[in-house]
Structure formats: C-alpha cells, structure tokens
C-alpha positions as CSV (number, residue, x, y, z in Angstrom):
1,X,13.9,92.8,39.4
2,X,16.5,90.7,41.2
3,X,15.0,87.8,43.1
4,X,15.9,84.4,44.6
5,X,17.6,83.1,47.7
6,X,20.8,85.2,47.3
7,X,18.7,88.4,47.1
8,X,16.7,87.4,50.1
9,X,19.7,86.6,52.2
10,X,21.6,89.8,51.3
11,X,18.5,91.9,51.9
12,X,18.1,90.5,55.4
13,X,21.8,90.9,56.1
14,X,21.6,94.6,55.1
15,X,18.4,95.1,57.0
16,X,19.9,93.8,60.3
17,X,23.1,95.7,59.7
18,X,21.3,99.0,58.9
19,X,24.4,100.7,57.4
20,X,24.3,99.7,53.7
21,X,22.0,98.9,50.9
22,X,23.1,96.3,48.3
23,X,23.2,97.3,44.7
24,X,22.7,94.4,42.3
25,X,24.4,94.1,38.9
26,X,23.3,91.7,36.2
27,X,26.0,90.0,34.2
28,X,26.8,86.8,32.5
29,X,28.1,83.8,34.5
30,X,31.4,83.9,32.7
31,X,32.0,87.5,33.7
32,X,31.5,86.9,37.5
33,X,35.0,86.1,38.7
34,X,36.8,88.4,36.1
35,X,34.4,91.2,37.1
36,X,35.1,90.7,40.8
37,X,38.9,90.6,40.3
38,X,38.8,93.8,38.2
39,X,36.7,95.6,40.9
40,X,33.6,96.0,38.7
41,X,31.7,94.8,41.8
42,X,32.6,93.8,45.4
43,X,30.7,90.6,46.1
44,X,29.7,87.5,44.1
45,X,26.3,86.4,45.5
46,X,25.1,84.1,42.7
47,X,24.7,80.6,44.1
48,X,28.3,79.8,43.0
49,X,29.7,76.4,44.0
50,X,33.0,76.3,45.9
51,X,35.7,74.6,43.9
52,X,39.5,74.4,44.1
53,X,39.8,76.3,40.8
54,X,37.7,79.2,42.1
55,X,39.4,79.3,45.5
56,X,42.7,79.8,43.7
57,X,41.3,83.1,42.3
58,X,38.9,84.4,44.9
59,X,38.0,83.9,48.6
60,X,34.6,82.2,49.2
61,X,32.4,82.2,52.3
62,X,30.3,78.9,52.6
63,X,26.6,79.5,53.2
64,X,24.5,76.7,51.8
65,X,24.5,73.1,50.7
66,X,22.6,72.1,47.6
67,X,22.2,69.5,44.9
68,X,20.7,69.3,41.4
69,X,17.0,69.3,40.6
70,X,15.3,68.3,37.4
71,X,12.6,70.5,36.0
72,X,10.0,69.5,33.4
73,X,6.9,71.2,32.0
74,X,3.8,70.7,34.2
75,X,2.0,69.0,31.3
76,X,4.9,66.7,30.5
77,X,4.6,62.9,30.7
78,X,8.2,62.7,31.8
79,X,9.0,62.4,35.5
80,X,12.8,61.9,35.7
81,X,13.9,61.0,39.2
82,X,17.6,60.8,38.9
83,X,20.7,60.6,36.6
84,X,19.7,57.4,34.8
85,X,16.4,58.9,33.7
86,X,18.2,61.4,31.5
87,X,19.5,58.9,28.9
88,X,18.1,59.6,25.5
89,X,16.6,62.9,26.5
90,X,17.3,66.5,25.5
91,X,18.5,68.3,28.6
92,X,19.0,72.1,29.0
93,X,21.8,73.5,31.2
94,X,23.5,76.8,31.8
95,X,26.5,77.6,29.7
96,X,29.9,77.9,31.4
97,X,28.8,76.1,34.6
98,X,29.5,72.7,36.0
99,X,26.0,71.6,35.1
100,X,26.7,71.1,31.4
101,X,29.9,69.1,32.2
102,X,28.0,67.0,34.7
103,X,25.3,66.1,32.2
104,X,28.0,65.2,29.6
105,X,29.6,62.9,32.2
106,X,26.3,61.3,33.1
107,X,25.7,60.7,29.4
108,X,29.1,59.1,28.9
109,X,29.3,57.1,32.2
110,X,25.7,56.1,32.9
111,X,24.2,56.0,29.5
112,X,26.6,55.3,26.6
113,X,28.9,53.1,28.7
114,X,25.9,50.9,29.6
115,X,24.5,50.7,26.1
116,X,21.8,53.3,26.6
117,X,21.2,56.3,24.3
118,X,23.3,59.4,24.9
119,X,21.9,62.6,26.4
120,X,21.5,65.6,24.0
121,X,22.8,68.6,25.9
122,X,21.7,72.1,24.9
123,X,23.4,75.1,26.7
124,X,21.9,78.5,27.4
125,X,23.4,81.7,28.8
126,X,21.2,81.9,31.9
127,X,18.9,79.7,33.9
128,X,15.8,81.8,32.9
129,X,16.7,81.3,29.3
130,X,17.0,77.6,29.9
131,X,13.6,77.5,31.5
132,X,12.1,79.4,28.5
133,X,13.6,76.8,26.2
134,X,11.9,74.1,28.4
135,X,8.5,75.9,28.0
136,X,9.1,76.3,24.3
137,X,9.7,72.5,23.9
138,X,13.3,73.1,22.8
139,X,14.5,70.8,25.7
140,X,12.6,68.2,27.6
141,X,14.3,68.6,31.0
142,X,16.2,71.4,32.7
143,X,19.2,70.5,34.9
144,X,20.1,73.1,37.4
145,X,20.7,74.0,41.1
146,X,17.9,73.0,43.4
147,X,17.4,76.5,44.7
148,X,17.1,77.9,41.2
149,X,14.6,75.2,40.2
150,X,12.5,75.8,43.4
151,X,12.4,79.5,42.5
152,X,11.3,78.6,39.0
153,X,8.3,76.6,40.3
154,X,7.3,79.6,42.4
155,X,7.7,82.1,39.6
156,X,5.9,79.8,37.1
157,X,3.1,78.1,39.0
158,X,1.3,75.5,37.0
159,X,3.8,75.7,34.2
160,X,6.8,73.7,35.5
161,X,7.4,71.1,38.2
162,X,10.4,69.4,39.9
163,X,10.3,65.6,39.6
164,X,13.8,64.5,40.8
165,X,14.2,62.6,44.1
166,X,17.6,61.0,43.8
167,X,21.0,62.5,44.8
168,X,23.2,63.9,42.0
169,X,26.2,66.0,43.1
170,X,25.7,67.5,46.6
171,X,27.9,70.6,47.0
172,X,28.5,73.7,49.0
173,X,27.9,77.1,47.7
174,X,29.8,80.3,48.7
175,X,29.8,84.1,48.5
176,X,32.8,85.4,46.6
177,X,35.1,88.3,47.6
178,X,38.4,89.5,46.2
179,X,41.5,88.0,47.9
180,X,42.8,90.4,50.4
181,X,39.5,92.3,50.8
182,X,39.2,91.5,54.5
183,X,36.8,94.4,55.2
184,X,34.1,93.0,52.8
185,X,34.6,89.5,54.0
186,X,34.1,90.5,57.6
187,X,31.0,92.5,56.8
188,X,29.5,89.4,55.1
189,X,30.6,86.9,57.8
190,X,29.1,89.2,60.5
191,X,25.9,89.5,58.5
192,X,25.5,85.8,58.1
193,X,26.1,85.4,61.9
194,X,23.3,87.9,62.6
195,X,20.7,86.3,60.4
196,X,21.6,82.9,61.8
197,X,21.0,84.3,65.3
198,X,17.7,85.9,64.2
199,X,16.4,82.6,62.8
200,X,15.9,84.2,59.3
201,X,18.8,82.2,57.8
202,X,17.3,78.8,58.4
203,X,13.8,80.0,57.2
204,X,15.2,81.3,53.9
205,X,17.2,78.1,53.3
206,X,14.2,75.9,54.0
207,X,12.0,77.9,51.7
208,X,14.4,77.0,48.8
209,X,14.9,73.4,49.9
210,X,18.5,74.0,51.0
211,X,20.5,73.2,54.1
212,X,23.2,74.8,56.1
213,X,26.5,73.1,55.4
214,X,28.1,71.2,58.3
215,X,31.6,71.7,59.6
216,X,32.6,68.6,57.8
217,X,31.0,69.8,54.5
218,X,32.9,73.1,54.7
219,X,36.2,71.4,55.6
220,X,35.9,69.1,52.6
221,X,35.6,72.0,50.1
222,X,37.8,74.6,51.7
223,X,40.9,72.6,52.0
C-alpha cells in the first residue's frame, strides 16, 4: 500500500479538489523520468530532488526542503551524527540516486583524503530494500532522505532509529510533470496552494521533519 509524505500530500490535494482520485504506480527509480516522458504516468511524486539535469528533461514544482538522515538498527552501538562518522563503515544507499554518489564523495574527500578508512557502499534498488539490508546486518548504516528515514522509524518502531544531527546536503524536492503539460502543472500548483491555505501542508511537512522551501531556496535550484 502506498504510504509516505508524497502520498499524504497528494491525498489531501485530491480531497480538497474533489474532482479526481490519484492512482499510484510502483516502479524503479531509474524508470521515473523515462516513464513520465513516455506518458506511462502523468506525475512524478516521489521525493525527487530538483537538479539542473532533471530540469532539462522535465518540469518540477518545488514543495519541500530536506536533507540526509542516517538510520541504524535500534540495537546498534553505532550513533553516527554526520559525514565524518561514516568512515570505515558499511553504508547502504539507493541505486541510481544522488545518495550513492554523495557517500562515495564523502569517502574520498572526508575519509581517504584525511587518512581515514574508506566507506564501503552497498547499493539497493529501493529504500525499503536498503532498510531490510540494515535489519539483516548486511549494512551498518542507511543513508537516505530525511523524510524516508522518518517514515521508516514510524513503520518499524523499536527496530531502527535516526542518529544523525549534522547537516549533509540540504536540497529542494519537486513534483515532476512533462514539459508542456500546463494543465497538470496548474492542477498541482492549485492543489498545493489549497493545502497551504488549509494548514494541512505545514502539518504534513512537520510530521516528516521537513520544511517549506523559501523563495531563496527555490530560486537557487530553479535557475
């Protein structure tokens, strides 16, 4: 069953609009943008970060600001607070995302370059698969989006915990639509404005430890 911040926001937008019901489709991360462009679906609502490379292919509507969180097993003696605590550890990240690249960069720049042991990075197809690897002791730490990690702690109470407190790579996430699809874009923008006005937007973001991006945040990623 689909769950998480994107599902909650979309459900509330549809509820306030009253004229449509979202139909969720499950697919691999690597298939998201190709699937949108080939019209297999109309909207990408999957906590996707806004980047120049993605903006060159699709349009994106900013809707949250996030950072990385580190997840460990609840019974683990590890309590990594930030990037420097990953050196020498086995870290799980989702395949095909910026996360794996970020961990590799941390390993190179903050660990190896300073004489510390490298990070062993293991990649998995989805965030839930990465969490299962964590529970199975295949990795020591999961590196993923803060909202995803918060959802994991809610879905697996007493089994996992977030220990990170330091800043990693704060970034703005966006809803993806096909270039030229002005009708869908307007529907989504109107929906966001309605849930902002109702107060539901800020409540949902807060429940996942996220913030609304400022005008400056948006301008920095949308240029």
